[in-house]
N, C-alpha and C positions, 0 to 999 in steps of 0.2 A: 329463161329457164334452160334453154338448150346450151347456152354458154357455160352455165354452172355445171351441167351434166358433162359437157365436153372437158372442162377443166378437171372435174372429178375423175373422169376416165383416164386422163393423162397422168394424174397424180397416182392413181391406183396402179396403172401399168408401170410407171417408173419405180414405185415402191416394190412391186413384185419382182421386177427385173433385177433391181438392186439386191434383193434378198436372195435370189436364185443364183446369181453369178458366183458367189463363194462356194455354193454347193456344187456347181458345175466344175469348178477348179478342183475341189476336194475329190470329186468323183474321178476326174482324169488322173489325179495323182495316185489315188487308191488303185486304179486300173493298172497304172505303170508298176506299182508295187507288186500286184498280182502277176505281172509278166516278168518279175525278177529285178526290176530297176528300183533299187533302194537307195540311190545316191542323191536324189532330189529332195532337199529339205522341205518340210511342210510347215509353213509359217501361219500362226494365228494372227489375224488382223483385227479381231474383235474380242470382246469379253463376254459375248452371249453364248448361246448353245452351239452356234456354228464355230465359234472360237474354241470352245471346249472340245468339239469333235476334231478340229484341226490339231489340238494339243495331243489328244489320244492317238490320232493317226501318226503323229510325229514320234510318239513313244513307241508305237508298234513298228514304225519304219526303223528306228534305231535298234530295237530288239531283233528284228529280222536281219538287219545288216550284220549285227554282232554274231548271230547264229550262223549266217552264211560264211562269215570270215573264219569262224571256228571250224566249220566243216571243210573249208578249203585248205586249212593248215594240216589236216589229218592225212 
């Protein structure tokens, strides 16, 4: 029973860690955008909700970059 519990714990830990890594990356990229760095593309690696979030953040990055470039030309 202890072996099954141990294996279950490892699988759950791995699954949670794997799910959170893309969110950590997106958080770091969003923070960089907030600091004015809009040059780093945000790539969607999945087709789930996290991938959708990455796509939306990439559209926002492009919009911010375009707006900043327009302001610089004035």
